[in-house]
Each structure stands twice: as C-alpha cells, then as structure tokens.
N, C-alpha and C positions, 0 to 999 in steps of 0.2 A: 495700927501702928506697928506692931509686931510683924503683921504680914508684909508691911511695906519694907521693913528692915530685912526680913528674910528674902524678899525678891531683890533687894538691892544687893544683898550679900552673894546671891546666886548669880546675878549678872556679873558682879566683881570677880567671883571665882572662876566663871566661864571665860571672861576676857583675859584674865591672867594666866589661866591655864593654856589658852590659845597662843599667847605670846611666848609662854614659856616653851610649849612644844615646838613652834616655829624656830625659836631660839636654838633649841636642841639640834634641829635639822641644820641650822646655819653653823652651830658650833662644831659638829662633826666634820663637816666640809672644811671649814677653816683650820681645824686641829689637824686634819689630814695634811694640808699644805705645810702647816707650822712644824709638825713633828719630823717630817722628812726633809724640810729646809733646814732644820738644826741638824739632823743626822749628816746631810750633805755638805755642811759647813757653810751654807749661805747666811748673810747678814739678815737678821730679822729686826725690823724697827718697831712695828706695831702689831698687836693682835688684838682686833676689834670686833666685837659682836655689835651690829648696828652702825649707822653712819651719823654724822653730825657731830655736835658738841657732846663731850663726854658727860654722862650722869655721874659716873664713877670710874676712876682710873688710878692705877698705881704703876710704879717702875720697879723692875728687878732685871738685874745683869744686863742693863741697857735696853731693855725691851719694855715698851709701854703697853700695858694691857688696859683696855677700856670697854665700857659699854655705852654705846651711842644712843641718843634719845629718839633717833628713827630706827624702829625695830626691825624693820624688814631688810636683812642682809647683813653683810659683814666683810671683812677683809683682813688679810695679812700683809703688812707692808714689806715687799722684799725687793729692794732697790736693784739688786743684780739681776732680777728677772725682767725688769722693765725700769731702765736708768732714768726716763724722762716722763714719760706719760702717766703712770701711776702715781709719781711724785705730786703731780698737779692735781688729779682727781682725789688723792687722799689729803689734800691740803698741806703738804710738806714742800715748801718751795726751796729747801736747802739742797745744794749739789755737792756731793762728796765723791772721791774716787774709791771704788771698792775692788778687791781682788776679783780676777776674771774666773768664771765658773764654767765647767764643762757643759755643752748643750744637753748632754745625756742626763746630767744631774738636774738640769732646769726642766727637762720632761718629766723626769720622775717627781719633781715637786708639783708640776702642774696636773699630773694625772692623779696625785695622792689625794686631793680634794674630791673629786668625783668617786674615787675608790672608798673614801670614808662614808659617803652617802650609801654607796652599794653594800658596804659592810653593815651598816645599820638597817638597811632594808632587808638584808638577809636574816639579820636577828629578829626583826619585827615579823617576818614571814613564818619563821620558825616558832615564835610565840603564838602567832594565830592559829597555826597548825596543831600546837600542843594544848592549847586552851580548849577544855570541853565546852560544847554548845554547838548551836546551829546558825549563829551569826553569819559564817562565811561558808561559801560553797553552794548557795542556792541561787541558781540562775534563772532570770525570768526569761523563758523561751520567746522567741519572735512570733508568737500566736495571738490572734485577734481574740480578745476575751469579750469584748462587746463593741457594737458599732451601731450608731444611729441610723435608722432606716432611711431618713430624709436627707442624709448627707451625700456630698458629692462622691465620697469614696464608695459608698454603697452602690450609688448609681453606676459607678465604673466597675463594679463587679466584685468588690471586696466583701467578705462575708465572716461572720462569727465562726471561729475554729479554723480559719485558714492560718496555716504556717507559712511565714515568709521565709524563703530559702536564699534569696539574693536580692540586692538593691542596686539597680543600675549595673548589674553584671558582676558585683562583688558579693561573694558568699557572706552570710550573717549567721551567727551562732546563737545570739541572745537579743533582748529588746534594746539594749543599750548600743549595740553595734548597728541595729536597724535605724534608730533614731539619729546617730550620727552619720550613717551614710545618706540617709534621706535629707538631712540638713545640709550637707555639702553640695548637692546639685543645685546648680545655679540655673534653675528652670521652673516652669510652672506645673511640671508634671514629674513624677517619679517612677521608674520602670520597676515593677516588682515580679518576681517569680514566686508563685505560691503553691501550696499542696494541701488537699483536705481529702480525707477518706480515699487516698491512692490516687486522686485525680490532680493532675498538675496544670497550672494555668499561667499565662503572662498577662500582666495587667498594667496599664498606664493610669496612675491614680493622681488627681489634682492635688497640688500642695498650696498651704496658705502659710503667712506669716503668723507665728504664735505670739504670746503676750511679751515675749522678750525679744521679738523681732527676727527669730530663727524659723527657717522653714520646717513644716511639720505636716503631717495628714491630720485633718481635724476629725473630731467625733469619733476617735476610736480609743479603746484602753487595751492594755495587755492582759493575758491571761496569766495573773499571777499564781505561780505554783501553790498548791494547797498543801504547804508544808506547816505542820503544826508546831507551835512553839510551846508557851507555857500553857500547862494543864491545870484548871481549877481543881483543888482537892475535893474529892467526894462529889464532884459534879458528874454529868452523863458521861463525859468523855473518859473521866478518871474511872468510874465504874466499868466502862466497856474495855479497859485495858490499853488505852491510847496512851502513847508517851510522846514527850518532846522529840522531834526529829522525825517522826512518822510522816509520810506522805500519803494523802488520801487519793485514791484512784477512781473508785466507783462509790455511788451512793443510791442504794435501792436499784442496783443494775445500770444506773445510768453513769456513763464516762464523765469524770469531772474535768471540765476545761481549765478551771483556776479557782482561786479563793472566792472570788465573787459569784461564780457560778455555783460553787459548794454553798455559799450562804443562801442563794436563791431556792436551791433543792431542799434545804433544810426548812426554809420558811413554807415550803409547800406541803409538808408532811403534817400528820395529826399528832399533837403532843401526847406523850405517853405510849405511844405506839412504837414498838421496836422497829428499827430500820437497819438494813444490811449495809454495812461499810468495808470496803476493801482497801487496805493500806499496804504500803511497802516500807519495810523496816530493815535497813542494812541489806538490801538486795533480796529479801525474803518478802513474799506476798502473804499477807494474813487476811482471814475472813473474820470480821467482828460484828457484834450486834450492839447497837446503840439505841438509847431511848431519849430522843430530844424532850426538853421541857420548856414550858412557857414561862418567861421571865416578867413578872408584872411591872418591875422597875423600869425595864427597856422596853416593855411592851413588844415583845418579839420572841419567837422560838429560838432557843440556844442550845448548845451542847457543851459549853464550859471549856473552850480552847481558843487560844490566840494564834494569830499568823506568826510564823516563824520566819527567819532569815531577814536580810535587810534590803537586798536587790540593788545595792550601791554598786557602782562600777568597779571600785576598789575591794569588793567583797564577794566577787564571782567565784572565787576558787578556794579551796581549803588546803590543797597541796601547795607547799611553799614554791616549788619550782614553776607551777602553773601561775601563782600569784605574781611572781617576778617576770615571767615570760609576758603576761598580759599587761603588765604595766609598761614594760619597754615597747610592746607592740602598739599600745594606745599612743604613746607620745610620738612614735615614729610615724604613725597614721596621720596624726595632725601635722607634723613637719611636712610630710609628702604632700598633704592638701594644700599647705601654704604655698608650695612652690609650682602647684599645678594651676594654670590659669583659670580652667573651669570652676575650680573649687577655692581658690584663694580668698576670694572676697567673704564667701560663706564661713570659711574656717577662721579667718581673722575676726569676723563678727561673733563667733562663738567662743573666742579665747577669754579667759578670766585673768584678772590682774591680782594685785596684792589684797584688795578688799574682797574679792570673791574668795581667794584662799582663806582669809581670815574667816569669812562667813562659814565656809565649808568646815574650818576647824571648830568653830563654836557649835555648829549644828552636830558634828561628829562627837563632840564632849557630851551633849546632852542625850545622845542615843546610846552611849555606852562605851566601855574601855576597848572592846575588841574592834568595834568601827573606828574608833579613833587611832588605834595601832595600825589599821588598815590604810587609813587616809595618810598618816604618816610615812607609812612605807611607800605608798603610791607617789607621794610628794618627792621622797628622796630619790627614787628612780627616775622620776621627771627632772629633777636638778641635776643629776649626773649626766644624763643624756644632753640636756641643754648646754651645759657647761663644756661638754667636749665638742660641741659644734666648732669648726674652725672659724670663728669670728674673733677679730682683735678685741680685746678687753675681757673676753671669755678665756678659760683655761685652754680650750682648743685653739685659739689664736696663739697663745704662747707656745703651745706644742708645734705648731706650724712654723713659727719664727725659728724654734730651735732646732727643728729638723732640717730647715734650710741651712742653718749654720752648721749643723753636724754633717750633713751630706756634701755641701759645696765648699766647706771650710771658710766660708765668708759670712760675717754677721750682716743682718739686715740693718741698713743705715738707720742710727738711733732716731734721727730727726723723722724719718718716714715711719718708723715704728711708733713713735709717739704720736704723730699726726693721725695714723690709722686708729690707734686706741682712743685718742681724744674724740674723733669723729664718731666712732662706734658708740662711745659712752654716752654722748649727746643724743644719738639715736635711740639708744637703750633706755635712756631716761624719758625721752619723748614717748617711746612706746609704752612704758609703763604708766605715764600719765594719761595717755589715751585709753589704755586698758582700765585704769581706775575710773575714768569717766564713763565708759562703757558699763562697769560694774554698777556705778551709782544710777545710770540710766535704766538698767534692768530692774533695779530696785524701785525706782521713783517714777519711771516712764517720762523722763524729761523730753526726749525729743518728740514722743507721741503727743504730749501735752502742747508743745509749742507747734507742732504740726497741726494740731486742731485749731490753734489760735489763728493760724496763717491761712486756714481753709484747705489744707492738704489732706489727702487720704493716702494711707499706706496700701500698696498693691504688690503683688509678686511681679517681677519684671520678666517679660518672655523674651528668652535669648535664643 
C-alpha cells in the first residue's frame, strides 16, 4: 500500500511539474505581450494562461486574469491589435471602439512575446553553463558503434567504426543530425559519405520504417562516447584516480570506439589483473592503471563507473551561445524540410504535438534538473521562432499586417484580416489535433494495428 501511494505521488508530482514548466514557457511569452502592451498604451482585456473555461480568475483595473482548464497555450486579449478575429477566437463577442494605435507600437507588442521566450532561453542556457557536471556538452558522434553482420546495411558496405560525415550531401556533426537527415529522405536508400582509418567511401544504404513509422537504417547503434559519470567510492575506478567527466581513449592499447565497446573490452580481461587505461581530462591526456573486479551480484567484470552525459539533442553543448544556436538551427531545419517537396512528408511525420511535448517534459523531469532546464530552453527557442512566422493568428502575422500599415499608410481591411486569422486558427487547431493523433499512434501503434487487421503491410515507398 505504501509503495502504491509513493508511486502515485511520484506520478502526480511529475505531471504537475510538467504542466507547471510548460505554463512558465507560456507565461513569459504572454507576459512579454502584456507588459509591452501596457507600456505602449494598448487596451488589455484578458491575460490568460490556458484556454477554455476558467478554473480560476479575478479582475483588476479592468483586466481579467484567468487560468483556463486547457493547459497548452494562453493569450492576451488585445482588441486594438486584432479588432475582430481574436475577439471570436477568445470567446468575446462584444464590439467596442478603441483609440487607434501606431503600427510600430503594434509591432513592438507582437515581437515582445517571442523576445520573452528568448530571454528565458538565455537565462536557462547560462544556468546550464554555470551548473557543474557533465550532463551537457557530450555529443554522440555519428560513428557506427555496432552493426549486425547479417543486415542490409552491412551488405551495402557499412562497418563498425565508420564515421558518417554527410547524409544525402548534408554534413552531419553528431548522431542526432544523422538520424534527422536519414529520416527526411523520401526514398528507399540514403546516401552516406563515411570515413574509417583515413579511408573515405560513398555508400547507398537501404532504409526501413522504424517502430514509429520513421525512416531509419536498421541494425546499427551509435558509438556512445565513453564519458565517465558517477564513480563508485572505493571501487576500481576510484582507486585508479578516475573522475567524473573523464573520457576513456584506450584500454590495454585498444582505441575505444564507444561505451559499449569499452564494456566489451572490460569483459575480456582477467579480474584482478591491472589494465592500462588512457583518459582525457580537460584537454590533458593521462595514463592510468585500473584493476577490474568481478561482481558476483551482476555476474560480470566491472570497474565501478557509470556512463556520463545525456546525449539528448537539447544537451549537446555546454557553451550558452552554442546551445541557443543549435536550438535555432534545429527548428529552422525542420521548417526548411516542411517546405521542401522531397522532405515535407517525412518532416511532417516526425513532428510532435502537445502530447509529445508533455511526454518529453515528464521524461526530462525524471532524468534530472539540468536535462529539464535544457528542454525548457529548447522549447522556448522553438516557440519564439515559430511565433515569428508570417502566418495570420501568430505574432509574425500581426507584424506583417502592421508593417503593411506602417509602410503603405493603409490598414489591412478589418474583415480580410479577421477572415485570414480565423482560417489560420482553424488550420492550426486541425494541425494540433493531427499531431496529437500521431503522438498517440507512436505510443500505441494504432495505424499499424488496423493495418494488420486489413491485411496491409508497411513498406518504404520507392520514389
């Protein structure tokens, strides 16, 4: 009973924390709009975190503050920014006449939301940089750590130790970049440039649909960097002088390809016999001697150290500038794929919706504070970039309308503006519903289940 209660409390805490953290992201965005709108003299009718009926609300100085029961999103009701369209979306059918506002003030208000997200992302990037530890900055290079010898990739020439330098002509720096580029190609093969021991080769490797319906190369695993994390006190690694953050380079003279390779090398030695270990520590190469021990509980040879780093896409860099740069480039790459005919279908299939975001948040909370900060930073940069797209109903759409007004001295027709916003709002809601269905399908394989019932099989289409 006690164990059940503890488990229930852990689930409740994780869900509550995820909702709270997403709410913080929404809050800083809407607060950016709110504070600049007040400074610029715009009328503010409502400040809402969430949509739908209010769970809790109060009114002060003519402004209604509320928390909606639908937690994903929020808004600031600014009738001067959008006199008709947003009134309908926000459920306020009243029509009033408000003082005219300069288009440049409107632009300032529209930009302030994304700037709020960028400001929070910068603070989080600095926090990750300042927090000690090795959670951030460990990249998984695009090196093949293991490959099944009976796989199609092996038959096509891919080998253990091959480092992938480009995918379909696009240079890649890490395993995450490789998987994204391989997924986006709408074909039954993917073109790889690889190098190994100074030899460079060009290969065409067959791809398959993975469990989530996304294209991938089957039967390969990355060479996860042998970055040491926590070190067991008084264990072999501790006695040898190994510290958290050290990177293993060679073991008994054999170059280490990755974490799995290192564990294989450890299992091949005789327990109690000293082994030579070369490590890198803060740019310095050190030669150590370690004595592996047999662990009766786990029935294997161990050295008393855990894998460090997370390998998550939002934790690839420690430097705050590199963090923010990679976040921005990642979302720009996805947007580029969505408007590229050869990649659009695969890019759309790989997108995640509100459910995926919530799942990532709950996962990051379980893995630790720094990973959670990294994901929130990543989401804030994504939200800022997406909101600046020149699409009606988004901040970028309002910027375009206001620029037109400021440059031509003519306002966009109110009914046209309202119609565009309403149409885009419906499309946006439809897209969110589709993405949510895809999130559920990835989790429970709904389409695959019904495909089996109808006798269909999933195959990679040749284009």
